[in-house]
ROSE-4610 file (N, C-alpha, C; in Angstrom, 1 decimal, always signed):
// ROSE-4610
residu = [X/X/X/X/X/X/X/X/X/X/X/X/X/X/X/X/X/X/X/X/X/X/X/X/X/X/X/X/X/X/X/X/X/X/X/X/X/X/X/X/X/X/X/X/X/X/X/X/X/X/X/X/X/X/X/X/X/X/X/X/X/X/X/X/X/X/X/X/X/X/X/X/X/X/X/X/X/X/X/X/X/X/X/X/X/X/X/X/X/X/X/X/X/X/X/X/X/X/X/X/X/X/X/X/X/X/X/X/X/X/X/X/X/X/X/X/X/X/X/X/X/X/X/X/X/X/X/X/X/X/X/X/X/X/X/X/X/X/X/X/X/X/X/X/X/X/X/X/X/X/X/X/X/X/X/X/X/X/X/X/X/X/X/X/X/X/X/X/X/X/X/X/X/X/X/X/X/X/X/X/X/X/X/X/X/X/X/X/X/X/X/X/X/X/X/X/X/X/X/X/X/X/X/X/X/X/X/X/X/X/X/X/X/X/X/X/X/X/X/X/X/X/X/X/X/X/X/X/X/X/X/X/X/X/X/X/X/X/X/X/X/X/X/X/X/X/X/X/X/X/X/X/X/X/X/X/X/X/X/X/X/X/X/X/X/X/X/X/X/X/X/X/X/X/X/X/X/X/X/X/X/X/X/X/X/X/X/X/X/X/X/X/X/X/X/X/X/X/X/X/X/X/X/X/X/X/X/X/X/X/X/X/X/X/X/X/X/X/X/X/X/X/X/X/X/X/X/X/X/X/X/X/X/X/X/X/X/X/X/X/X/X/X/X/X/X/X/X/X/X/X/X/X/X/X/X/X/X/X/X/X/X/X/X/X/X/X/X/X/X/X/X/X/X/X/X/X/X/X/X/X/X/X/X/X/X/X/X/X/X/X/X/X/X/X/X/X/X/X/X/X/X/X/X/X/X/X/X/X/X/X/X/X/X/X/X/X/X/X/X/X/X/X/X/X/X/X/X/X/X/X/X/X/X/X/X/X/X/X/X/X/X/X/X/X/X/X/X/X/X/X/X/X/X/X/X/X/X/X/X/X/X/X/X/X/X/X/X/X/X/X/X/X/X/X/X/X/X/X/X/X/X/X/X/X/X/X/X/X/X/X/X/X/X/X/X/X/X/X/X/X/X/X/X/X/X/X/X/X/X/X/X/X/X/X/X/X/X/X/X/X/X/X/X/X/X/X/X/X/X/X/X/X/X/X/X/X/X/X/X/X/X/X/X/X/X/X/X/X/X/X/X/X/X/X/X/X/X/X/X/X/X/X/X/X/X/X/X/X/X/X/X/X/X/X/X/X/X/X/X/X/X/X/X/X/X/X/X/X/X/X/X/X/X/X/X/X/X/X/X/X/X/X/X/X/X/X/X/X/X/X/X/X/X/X/X/X/X/X/X/X/X/X/X/X/X/X/X/X/X/X/X/X/X/X/X/X/X/X/X/X/X/X/X/X/X/X/X/X/X/X/X/X/X/X/X/X/X/X/X]
num = [1/1/1/2/2/2/3/3/3/4/4/4/5/5/5/6/6/6/7/7/7/8/8/8/9/9/9/10/10/10/11/11/11/12/12/12/13/13/13/14/14/14/15/15/15/16/16/16/17/17/17/18/18/18/19/19/19/20/20/20/21/21/21/22/22/22/23/23/23/24/24/24/25/25/25/26/26/26/27/27/27/28/28/28/29/29/29/30/30/30/31/31/31/32/32/32/33/33/33/34/34/34/35/35/35/36/36/36/37/37/37/38/38/38/39/39/39/40/40/40/41/41/41/42/42/42/43/43/43/44/44/44/45/45/45/46/46/46/47/47/47/48/48/48/49/49/49/50/50/50/51/51/51/52/52/52/53/53/53/54/54/54/55/55/55/56/56/56/57/57/57/58/58/58/59/59/59/60/60/60/61/61/61/62/62/62/63/63/63/64/64/64/65/65/65/66/66/66/67/67/67/68/68/68/69/69/69/70/70/70/71/71/71/72/72/72/73/73/73/74/74/74/75/75/75/76/76/76/77/77/77/78/78/78/79/79/79/80/80/80/81/81/81/82/82/82/83/83/83/84/84/84/85/85/85/86/86/86/87/87/87/88/88/88/89/89/89/90/90/90/91/91/91/92/92/92/93/93/93/94/94/94/95/95/95/96/96/96/97/97/97/98/98/98/99/99/99/100/100/100/101/101/101/102/102/102/103/103/103/104/104/104/105/105/105/106/106/106/107/107/107/108/108/108/109/109/109/110/110/110/111/111/111/112/112/112/113/113/113/114/114/114/115/115/115/116/116/116/117/117/117/118/118/118/119/119/119/120/120/120/121/121/121/122/122/122/123/123/123/124/124/124/125/125/125/126/126/126/127/127/127/128/128/128/129/129/129/130/130/130/131/131/131/132/132/132/133/133/133/134/134/134/135/135/135/136/136/136/137/137/137/138/138/138/139/139/139/140/140/140/141/141/141/142/142/142/143/143/143/144/144/144/145/145/145/146/146/146/147/147/147/148/148/148/149/149/149/150/150/150/151/151/151/152/152/152/153/153/153/154/154/154/155/155/155/156/156/156/157/157/157/158/158/158/159/159/159/160/160/160/161/161/161/162/162/162/163/163/163/164/164/164/165/165/165/166/166/166/167/167/167/168/168/168/169/169/169/170/170/170/171/171/171/172/172/172/173/173/173/174/174/174/175/175/175/176/176/176/177/177/177/178/178/178/179/179/179/180/180/180/181/181/181/182/182/182/183/183/183/184/184/184/185/185/185/186/186/186/187/187/187/188/188/188/189/189/189/190/190/190/191/191/191/192/192/192/193/193/193/194/194/194/195/195/195/196/196/196/197/197/197/198/198/198/199/199/199/200/200/200/201/201/201/202/202/202/203/203/203/204/204/204/205/205/205/206/206/206/207/207/207/208/208/208/209/209/209/210/210/210/211/211/211/212/212/212/213/213/213/214/214/214/215/215/215/216/216/216/217/217/217/218/218/218/219/219/219/220/220/220]
x = [-22.0/-22.2/-20.9/-21.1/-20.7/-19.6/-18.1/-17.1/-16.6/-17.1/-16.2/-14.9/-14.2/-12.8/-12.6/-11.3/-10.8/-9.7/-9.4/-8.7/-8.0/-6.3/-5.7/-4.4/-4.5/-4.2/-3.3/-2.4/-1.1/-0.7/-0.1/+0.2/+1.9/+2.6/+3.9/+4.2/+5.3/+5.7/+5.0/+4.5/+3.7/+3.2/+2.2/+1.7/+1.8/+2.4/+3.2/+3.8/+3.8/+5.0/+6.5/+6.3/+7.5/+8.5/+8.8/+9.4/+10.3/+11.2/+11.9/+12.3/+12.7/+13.5/+12.5/+11.4/+10.2/+9.8/+9.9/+9.3/+8.3/+7.9/+6.6/+5.0/+4.6/+3.5/+2.6/+2.3/+1.8/+1.0/-0.1/-1.0/-1.0/-0.9/-0.8/-1.9/-2.3/-3.7/-3.3/-3.2/-3.5/-5.1/-5.1/-6.7/-6.9/-7.5/-7.4/-9.2/-9.6/-10.7/-11.0/-9.8/-10.1/-8.9/-8.0/-6.7/-6.3/-7.4/-7.3/-6.0/-5.7/-4.7/-3.4/-3.4/-2.1/-1.8/-2.8/-2.3/-1.8/-2.4/-1.7/-0.5/-0.1/+1.4/+2.4/+1.7/+2.6/+2.6/+1.6/+1.9/+2.6/+3.1/+4.1/+5.6/+5.7/+7.0/+7.0/+5.8/+5.8/+6.5/+5.7/+6.7/+7.9/+8.2/+9.9/+10.7/+10.0/+10.5/+10.7/+9.8/+9.4/+10.6/+10.7/+11.8/+13.3/+13.4/+14.9/+15.0/+14.2/+14.8/+14.2/+13.9/+13.5/+12.7/+11.6/+10.6/+9.0/+8.3/+7.3/+6.2/+5.7/+4.6/+3.8/+3.6/+2.5/+3.3/+4.5/+5.7/+6.4/+5.9/+6.8/+6.0/+6.3/+5.7/+6.8/+6.2/+6.8/+6.8/+7.6/+8.0/+9.1/+8.8/+9.8/+11.3/+10.7/+11.7/+12.7/+12.0/+12.6/+13.4/+13.7/+14.0/+15.6/+16.4/+17.7/+18.3/+19.4/+20.0/+19.7/+19.4/+19.2/+17.9/+16.9/+15.1/+14.9/+16.0/+15.5/+15.2/+15.9/+15.4/+14.1/+13.2/+12.3/+11.1/+11.4/+10.7/+10.9/+11.7/+11.8/+11.3/+11.0/+10.1/+8.7/+8.1/+6.8/+6.8/+8.0/+7.4/+7.3/+8.2/+7.8/+6.6/+6.1/+4.7/+3.5/+4.3/+3.0/+3.1/+4.4/+4.7/+4.1/+3.8/+2.9/+1.1/+1.0/-0.5/-1.0/-1.8/-2.2/-3.6/-4.2/-5.2/-5.5/-4.2/-3.9/-3.7/-4.1/-3.4/-2.8/-1.8/-1.4/-1.4/-2.2/-2.1/-1.9/-1.1/-0.6/-0.8/-0.9/-0.9/+0.4/+1.0/+2.6/+2.4/+2.5/+2.4/+3.6/+4.3/+5.3/+5.2/+5.7/+5.3/+6.2/+7.1/+8.1/+7.4/+6.5/+5.8/+4.9/+5.4/+4.7/+3.4/+2.8/+1.5/+0.3/+1.3/+0.7/+0.3/-1.3/-1.4/-1.4/-0.3/+0.0/-1.0/-1.3/-2.1/-1.9/-2.3/-2.0/-1.4/-2.4/-2.2/-3.0/-3.0/-3.3/-4.9/-5.6/-7.1/-7.0/-6.3/-6.6/-5.6/-4.6/-4.0/-4.7/-5.7/-6.5/-7.5/-8.1/-8.8/-8.0/-7.0/-6.1/-6.2/-5.7/-5.4/-6.6/-7.8/-9.2/-9.0/-9.3/-9.2/-8.5/-7.5/-6.5/-6.8/-7.3/-7.8/-8.9/-9.8/-11.1/-10.6/-9.7/-9.0/-8.4/-7.5/-6.8/-8.0/-8.9/-10.0/-11.0/-11.3/-11.8/-11.6/-10.2/-9.3/-8.8/-8.7/-8.3/-9.1/-10.6/-11.7/-12.4/-12.5/-13.2/-15.0/-15.8/-17.0/-18.1/-17.5/-18.3/-17.6/-16.5/-16.1/-16.9/-16.7/-17.5/-16.5/-15.7/-14.6/-14.9/-14.2/-14.1/-12.5/-12.6/-11.5/-11.0/-9.7/-8.9/-7.8/-7.8/-6.9/-5.8/-4.5/-3.7/-4.3/-4.3/-4.7/-4.2/-4.6/-4.4/-5.2/-5.0/-5.9/-6.3/-7.6/-8.4/-8.7/-8.5/-8.3/-9.9/-9.8/-11.1/-11.9/-11.5/-12.2/-13.0/-14.2/-15.3/-15.0/-14.2/-14.0/-14.6/-14.7/-14.9/-14.3/-15.1/-14.5/-14.0/-13.4/-12.6/-13.9/-14.9/-16.4/-17.4/-17.1/-17.7/-17.2/-16.2/-15.5/-16.6/-17.4/-18.4/-19.4/-19.8/-20.9/-20.2/-19.0/-18.2/-17.9/-17.4/-16.9/-17.8/-19.0/-19.8/-19.4/-18.1/-17.7/-17.2/-17.0/-16.7/-18.2/-17.7/-18.9/-18.9/-17.5/-17.4/-16.2/-15.6/-14.2/-14.0/-12.7/-12.5/-10.7/-10.5/-9.2/-8.8/-7.4/-6.7/-5.4/-4.6/-3.2/-2.4/-1.9/-0.9/-0.1/+0.0/+0.8/+0.2/-1.3/-1.9/-2.6/-2.5/-3.1/-1.6/-1.4/-0.2/-0.5/-1.3/-1.6/-1.3/-1.8/-1.6/+0.1/+0.6/+2.3/+2.6/+2.2/+2.5/+2.4/+1.5/+1.2/+2.1/+2.7/+3.5/+5.0/+4.9/+6.4/+6.6/+5.7/+5.2/+5.3/+4.9/+4.5/+5.9/+6.7/+8.2/+9.0/+9.2/+9.7/+9.8/+8.8/+8.5/+8.7/+9.0/+9.2/+10.9/+11.5/+12.8/+14.0/+14.5/+15.8/+17.0/+17.1/+18.3/+19.4/+20.3/+21.5/+21.7/+21.0/+21.0/+21.1/+21.9/+22.4/+21.2/+20.4/+19.4/+18.2/+17.9/+16.8/+17.0/+18.0/+18.2/+17.7/+18.4/+18.2/+16.8/+16.0/+14.4/+13.7/+14.3/+13.3/+13.3/+14.9/+15.3/+14.3/+14.1/+13.2/+11.2/+10.8/+10.1/+9.7/+10.7/+10.7/+10.7/+11.2/+11.5/+9.8/+9.1/+7.8/+7.0/+7.0/+6.4/+6.8/+7.6/+7.9/+7.1/+7.1/+6.7/+5.4/+4.5/+3.1/+2.7/+3.1/+3.2/+2.1/+1.9/+1.2/-0.3/-0.6/-2.4/-2.4/-1.3/-1.5/-0.6/+0.2/+1.2/+1.2/+0.2/+0.1/+0.5/+1.7/+2.0/+1.6/+0.7/+0.4/+1.2/+1.9/+2.6/+2.0/+1.5/+0.3/+1.2/+0.6/+1.6/+0.2/+0.2/-0.8/-0.4/-1.5/-1.2/-1.3]
y = [+8.9/+7.1/+6.4/+5.3/+5.3/+4.0/+4.3/+3.5/+2.5/+1.3/+0.3/+0.3/-0.2/-0.4/-1.4/-2.0/-2.7/-1.8/-1.7/-0.8/-1.6/-2.0/-2.7/-1.8/-2.2/-0.9/-2.1/-1.2/-2.0/-0.7/-1.0/-0.2/-0.3/+0.7/+0.5/+1.4/+0.8/+1.9/+1.4/+2.4/+1.6/+2.9/+2.5/+3.8/+3.7/+2.7/+2.0/+2.9/+3.6/+4.6/+3.9/+2.6/+2.0/+1.3/+2.0/+1.6/+2.8/+3.3/+4.6/+4.6/+3.4/+3.4/+3.5/+3.4/+3.7/+5.0/+6.4/+7.5/+7.9/+6.9/+7.6/+6.2/+6.5/+5.5/+6.1/+5.0/+5.3/+4.0/+4.7/+3.6/+4.3/+3.0/+3.4/+2.3/+2.9/+1.9/+2.0/+0.9/+1.1/+0.9/+1.6/+1.5/+1.3/+0.2/-0.1/-0.6/-0.2/-0.5/-1.9/-2.5/-3.9/-4.6/-5.1/-5.4/-7.0/-7.5/-9.0/-9.3/-8.2/-8.8/-8.3/-7.3/-7.1/-8.0/-8.3/-9.6/-11.0/-11.0/-12.6/-12.2/-11.3/-10.7/-10.6/-10.4/-10.0/-11.4/-12.3/-13.6/-14.5/-14.4/-15.1/-14.8/-13.3/-12.6/-13.5/-13.5/-14.0/-15.6/-16.6/-18.0/-17.9/-16.9/-16.5/-16.5/-15.7/-15.0/-16.7/-17.3/-18.5/-19.6/-20.0/-20.5/-20.2/-18.8/-18.2/-18.9/-18.1/-18.3/-19.5/-20.6/-21.8/-21.9/-21.3/-21.1/-21.5/-21.9/-22.3/-21.1/-20.7/-19.8/-19.4/-20.0/-20.0/-19.2/-19.4/-18.5/-17.4/-16.9/-15.6/-14.8/-13.5/-12.3/-11.2/-10.0/-9.2/-8.2/-7.7/-7.0/-6.1/-4.9/-3.7/-4.3/-4.5/-4.5/-5.8/-6.8/-8.2/-8.4/-7.5/-7.2/-7.7/-8.2/-8.7/-8.6/-8.5/-8.4/-9.5/-10.6/-11.7/-11.4/-11.1/-10.7/-9.7/-8.3/-7.2/-6.8/-7.7/-7.8/-7.9/-9.2/-9.1/-8.4/-7.1/-6.4/-5.3/-5.1/-4.2/-4.3/-6.1/-5.9/-6.0/-5.8/-5.8/-4.1/-3.2/-1.8/-1.6/-2.4/-2.1/-2.2/-3.2/-3.5/-2.2/-2.2/-1.2/+0.3/+0.5/+1.6/+1.2/+0.3/+0.3/+0.2/-0.1/-0.1/+1.2/+1.5/+3.2/+3.5/+2.3/+2.6/+2.4/+2.5/+2.2/+3.8/+4.3/+5.1/+4.7/+5.5/+4.9/+6.2/+6.3/+7.0/+6.9/+7.7/+7.1/+8.4/+8.3/+9.2/+8.8/+9.9/+9.6/+10.3/+9.9/+10.6/+10.7/+11.7/+12.1/+11.7/+10.7/+10.7/+11.3/+12.1/+12.8/+14.2/+14.6/+15.7/+16.2/+17.0/+17.4/+17.6/+17.8/+18.2/+16.7/+15.9/+14.8/+14.2/+13.7/+13.3/+11.8/+11.2/+9.8/+9.1/+7.5/+7.0/+6.2/+6.1/+5.9/+4.1/+3.7/+2.1/+1.4/+0.1/-0.5/-0.4/-0.2/+0.0/+1.5/+2.6/+4.0/+3.7/+2.9/+2.8/+2.0/+1.3/+0.4/+1.7/+2.6/+3.6/+4.8/+5.0/+6.0/+5.1/+3.8/+3.1/+3.6/+3.2/+3.4/+4.6/+5.6/+6.8/+7.6/+7.2/+7.4/+6.6/+5.2/+5.0/+5.5/+5.8/+6.9/+8.1/+8.9/+10.0/+9.8/+9.0/+8.4/+8.3/+7.5/+7.2/+8.3/+9.1/+10.6/+11.4/+11.6/+12.5/+12.1/+10.8/+10.4/+9.5/+8.9/+8.7/+9.3/+9.2/+10.5/+10.3/+11.0/+11.0/+9.6/+9.7/+8.9/+7.4/+7.2/+6.1/+5.1/+4.1/+2.9/+1.7/+1.5/+0.4/-0.1/-1.9/-2.7/-2.6/-2.4/-1.8/-3.5/-3.6/-5.4/-4.7/-5.1/-4.4/-5.5/-5.3/-6.5/-6.4/-7.6/-8.4/-7.3/-6.9/-6.7/-6.6/-7.5/-8.0/-6.8/-6.9/-6.0/-6.4/-5.5/-5.5/-6.1/-7.2/-8.0/-6.9/-5.8/-4.7/-4.2/-3.8/-2.6/-1.8/-2.2/-1.1/-1.3/+0.0/+0.0/-1.3/-2.2/-2.8/-2.5/-2.6/-2.1/-1.8/-3.1/-3.3/-2.0/-1.2/+0.0/+1.0/+1.0/+1.9/+2.6/+1.5/+2.2/+2.9/+2.7/+3.9/+5.3/+5.6/+6.6/+7.2/+6.2/+6.5/+6.3/+6.9/+6.6/+5.9/+6.2/+5.3/+4.0/+3.6/+2.0/+1.1/+0.2/-1.0/-2.0/-2.2/-3.2/-3.1/-4.0/-4.0/-5.6/-6.4/-7.4/-7.3/-8.0/-8.1/-9.5/-9.4/-10.5/-10.6/-11.7/-12.3/-11.6/-10.9/-10.5/-11.3/-12.2/-13.4/-14.1/-13.8/-14.3/-13.2/-12.1/-10.7/-10.4/-10.0/-9.2/-7.9/-7.4/-5.8/-5.2/-6.1/-5.7/-5.5/-6.4/-6.7/-5.7/-5.0/-3.9/-2.7/-2.9/-1.4/-1.5/-2.4/-2.6/-2.1/-2.5/-2.2/-0.5/+0.1/+1.3/+2.1/+1.9/+2.5/+2.6/+1.2/+1.3/+2.0/+1.8/+2.4/+3.8/+4.5/+5.9/+6.7/+6.0/+6.3/+6.0/+5.2/+4.7/+5.6/+5.9/+7.0/+6.2/+4.8/+4.2/+3.9/+3.1/+3.3/+2.0/+1.0/-0.5/-0.1/-0.9/-0.6/-1.1/-2.1/-2.7/-2.2/-1.5/-1.4/+0.2/+0.9/+2.2/+2.2/+1.5/+1.0/+0.6/-0.3/+0.2/+1.0/+1.6/+3.0/+3.8/+3.9/+4.8/+4.7/+3.5/+2.9/+3.1/+3.2/+3.5/+4.9/+5.8/+7.3/+7.6/+6.7/+7.1/+6.7/+5.8/+5.1/+6.7/+6.7/+8.1/+9.6/+9.6/+10.9/+10.4/+9.3/+9.0/+9.1/+8.8/+9.0/+10.1/+10.6/+12.0/+11.8/+12.7/+12.9/+12.7/+13.1/+12.7/+11.4/+10.2/+8.9/+8.3/+8.9/+8.8/+9.6/+9.6/+11.0/+10.5/+11.0/+10.7/+12.1/+11.8/+13.1/+12.6/+13.8/+13.9/+14.8/+14.5/+15.2/+16.4/+17.6/+18.4/+19.2/+19.4/+19.9/+21.3/+22.5/+23.6/+24.1]
z = [-14.5/-14.8/-13.8/-13.1/-12.2/-12.7/-12.1/-12.6/-11.7/-11.6/-10.5/-10.7/-9.5/-9.4/-8.1/-8.3/-6.9/-6.2/-5.2/-4.4/-3.4/-3.8/-3.0/-2.1/-0.9/+0.5/+1.2/+1.6/+2.6/+3.6/+4.5/+5.4/+5.7/+6.1/+6.7/+7.9/+8.4/+9.7/+10.8/+12.0/+12.9/+13.7/+14.3/+15.2/+16.7/+17.0/+18.3/+18.7/+20.2/+20.3/+21.1/+21.1/+21.9/+20.6/+19.8/+18.3/+18.0/+18.8/+18.5/+17.4/+16.6/+15.5/+13.8/+14.2/+13.3/+13.5/+12.7/+12.9/+12.0/+11.5/+10.4/+10.4/+10.2/+9.7/+8.2/+7.6/+6.0/+5.2/+5.1/+4.0/+2.6/+1.8/+0.7/-0.4/-1.4/-2.2/-3.8/-4.4/-5.7/-6.1/-7.4/-7.8/-8.9/-9.3/-10.9/-11.0/-12.1/-12.6/-13.0/-13.9/-14.2/-14.3/-13.3/-13.0/-13.6/-13.8/-14.3/-15.2/-16.5/-17.0/-16.4/-15.7/-15.0/-14.1/-13.2/-12.4/-12.8/-13.8/-14.8/-15.6/-15.9/-16.0/-14.5/-13.7/-12.4/-11.9/-12.0/-11.8/-12.3/-13.8/-14.0/-13.9/-13.1/-12.7/-11.5/-10.6/-9.5/-9.5/-10.4/-10.5/-10.9/-11.6/-11.9/-10.4/-9.8/-8.3/-7.6/-7.4/-6.7/-7.4/-8.4/-9.0/-8.7/-9.1/-8.6/-7.2/-6.4/-4.9/-4.3/-5.2/-4.7/-3.4/-3.5/-2.6/-2.8/-1.7/-2.0/-2.0/-3.4/-3.6/-2.4/-1.7/-0.5/+1.1/+0.9/+1.6/+0.9/-0.3/-1.0/-1.2/-1.0/-1.7/-2.1/-3.0/-3.2/-2.4/-1.6/-0.2/-0.6/-0.5/-0.3/+0.6/+1.8/+2.7/+2.5/+1.6/+1.4/+0.0/-0.4/-1.8/-1.8/-2.6/-2.4/-3.8/-3.9/-5.2/-6.4/-5.7/-6.6/-7.0/-6.3/-6.5/-7.2/-7.3/-7.7/-8.9/-9.7/-11.3/-11.4/-10.9/-11.0/-10.2/-9.2/-8.9/-10.2/-10.6/-11.8/-12.9/-13.3/-14.0/-13.6/-12.6/-12.0/-12.2/-12.0/-12.0/-13.3/-14.4/-15.7/-16.3/-15.8/-16.0/-15.8/-14.4/-13.8/-14.9/-15.1/-16.3/-17.5/-17.9/-19.5/-19.2/-17.5/-17.5/-17.4/-18.3/-17.9/-17.1/-16.8/-15.8/-14.4/-13.8/-12.2/-11.8/-10.3/-9.1/-8.3/-7.8/-6.4/-5.6/-4.7/-3.5/-2.2/-1.2/-0.2/+0.8/+2.3/+3.1/+4.2/+4.6/+5.3/+6.8/+7.9/+9.3/+9.8/+10.1/+10.7/+12.1/+12.6/+14.3/+15.1/+14.4/+15.3/+15.3/+14.9/+14.4/+15.9/+16.6/+17.9/+17.7/+16.8/+16.7/+16.2/+15.7/+15.9/+17.2/+17.7/+18.9/+18.6/+19.0/+18.9/+19.9/+19.0/+20.0/+21.2/+22.3/+23.6/+23.6/+23.1/+23.1/+22.0/+21.8/+20.8/+20.0/+21.2/+20.8/+19.8/+20.4/+19.5/+18.6/+18.5/+17.3/+16.1/+16.3/+15.4/+15.2/+15.6/+15.4/+14.6/+14.9/+14.2/+12.7/+12.7/+11.4/+10.7/+10.9/+10.4/+9.7/+10.8/+10.5/+9.3/+9.0/+8.0/+6.5/+6.8/+5.6/+5.0/+6.1/+5.8/+5.0/+5.5/+5.0/+3.7/+3.5/+2.1/+1.1/+1.4/+0.5/+0.0/+1.3/+0.8/+0.0/+0.2/-0.7/-2.1/-2.3/-3.7/-4.3/-3.8/-4.6/-5.5/-6.3/-7.4/-7.4/-7.3/-6.7/-7.8/-9.1/-10.1/-9.9/-8.9/-8.6/-7.6/-7.6/-6.5/-6.6/-5.4/-5.4/-4.3/-4.0/-3.3/-2.7/-1.5/-0.6/-0.5/-0.9/-0.6/+0.3/+1.3/+2.7/+3.0/+3.1/+3.7/+5.3/+5.8/+7.0/+7.9/+9.1/+10.3/+11.3/+12.4/+13.5/+14.3/+14.1/+14.9/+16.6/+17.3/+19.1/+19.0/+20.2/+20.9/+21.5/+22.0/+22.8/+21.6/+22.3/+21.5/+20.9/+19.4/+18.6/+17.3/+16.3/+15.0/+14.3/+13.4/+12.6/+11.2/+10.0/+8.9/+8.1/+8.5/+7.5/+7.7/+8.5/+8.8/+7.8/+7.2/+6.2/+5.2/+4.6/+3.7/+4.2/+5.5/+6.2/+6.1/+5.8/+6.0/+4.9/+3.8/+2.3/+1.6/+1.1/+0.0/-1.2/-1.9/-2.8/-2.7/-1.3/-1.1/-1.2/-2.3/-1.9/-0.6/-0.9/+0.5/+0.8/+1.9/+2.6/+2.7/+2.3/+2.7/+3.1/+4.3/+4.5/+4.2/+3.7/+2.9/+3.5/+3.7/+3.5/+2.4/+2.6/+1.4/+0.5/+0.8/+0.5/-1.1/-1.0/-2.2/-3.3/-2.8/-3.3/-4.0/-5.5/-5.9/-6.1/-6.0/-6.6/-4.9/-3.8/-2.4/-2.2/-2.7/-2.9/-3.6/-4.7/-5.1/-4.6/-3.8/-2.8/-2.2/-1.2/-0.5/-1.3/-2.5/-2.9/-3.6/-4.0/-4.0/-2.9/-1.8/-0.4/+0.2/+0.4/+0.3/-0.1/-1.6/-2.1/-2.1/-2.1/-2.1/-0.7/+0.3/+1.6/+2.1/+1.6/+1.6/+1.6/+2.5/+2.6/+2.9/+3.5/+4.0/+3.1/+3.5/+3.1/+2.2/+2.7/+1.7/+0.2/-0.4/-2.1/-2.9/-2.3/-3.2/-2.9/-1.7/-1.5/-2.2/-1.8/-2.7/-4.2/-4.8/-6.4/-6.5/-5.7/-5.9/-5.7/-4.6/-4.4/-5.6/-5.9/-7.2/-8.6/-8.7/-9.9/-9.5/-8.1/-7.8/-7.9/-7.7/-7.8/-9.7/-10.4/-11.7/-12.2/-11.7/-12.2/-11.8/-10.5/-10.2/-10.9/-11.4/-12.3/-13.6/-14.1/-15.2/-15.5/-14.4/-14.6/-14.2/-13.2/-12.6/-11.2/-10.6/-9.0/-9.5/-10.5/-10.8/-10.5/-10.8/-10.6/-9.6/-9.1/-7.8/-6.9/-6.1/-4.8/-3.8/-3.4/-2.2/-0.7/+0.1/+1.0/+2.1/+2.5/+3.4/+4.3/+5.6/+6.6/+7.5/+7.1/+7.6/+8.6/+10.2/+10.9/+11.0/+10.8/+10.9/+12.5]
């Protein structure tokens, strides 16, 4: 029996070699079979965020790197909602750019193809045989040269119905993918981000690795 679902995807880090301060690239996704109720509840918290920060909703989003002391309680509310919902899964792939066995892209064209390749690997590794999902991915501009489009992914991942790129400002579960991905990767010293990362890791421990799978690639 086929189980339809939505998959909300975001990326973090960079595949470009001219950013020595960033030593990783990661892609993470939240999969949910019926996300409407969760999105409604997240939207209520998003309205609170807009009111507290006094910002237009169209210029605001939940983003791990933008959390502040003032907004942290609302990020925690979002994580609490996720902890109460038993139907989502989060999975991510993390590439260490300093690993000498990683064949780093030489230019933006290769970086785009690498981005698509690792989305494919992530989905192939984590989607179940009886799942059929629509991928909703944070917008990333495709090079104008002759390269594969993100729309070609269903041809190589049979569990995909279709793929849509969106601006993350309007898609709360893409934003939540960013928060979970950023929190699971963070090892810096910022006090607020450390606290949020701790909350993300508490959520990971609560739901278990079957629902919160972080795949750190190691080449043999």
